[in-house]
C-alpha positions in Angstrom: -1.4 -82.0 8.4 -0.4 -79.2 5.9 -0.8 -75.7 6.8 -0.4 -72.9 4.4 0.4 -69.3 5.4 2.3 -66.2 4.5 4.7 -65.0 7.0 8.0 -63.1 6.8 11.2 -65.2 6.0 12.4 -64.6 9.6 9.5 -66.7 10.9 10.5 -69.7 8.4 14.2 -69.2 9.6 13.1 -69.6 13.0 10.9 -72.7 12.3 13.9 -74.4 10.9 16.2 -73.3 13.8 13.8 -74.2 16.5 11.4 -76.7 15.1 8.4 -74.6 16.0 7.1 -71.0 15.9 4.6 -69.2 18.0 2.7 -65.9 18.2 3.7 -63.0 20.6 0.5 -61.3 22.0 2.7 -58.1 22.5 3.2 -58.0 18.8 -0.5 -58.4 17.9 -3.0 -55.8 17.6 -5.7 -57.7 19.6 -8.3 -55.3 21.0 -8.4 -55.4 24.6 -11.9 -56.7 24.8 -10.7 -59.9 23.2 -7.4 -60.1 25.1 -8.7 -62.8 27.6 -10.0 -65.0 24.7 -6.9 -64.5 22.8 -4.8 -65.7 25.7 -6.9 -68.7 26.3 -6.6 -69.6 22.7 -2.7 -69.3 22.8 -2.8 -71.7 25.8 -4.8 -74.1 24.2 -2.5 -74.4 21.3 
């Protein structure tokens, strides 16, 4: 599967270093009303 995304270069460097990248909910601007759903989605991935 190919995934196209636009991210900062440090994300790409982390991908090469670790073999994976992941989102950090603390760095996102998810509204509190959606935090439960966002957390669930992260766990599913």
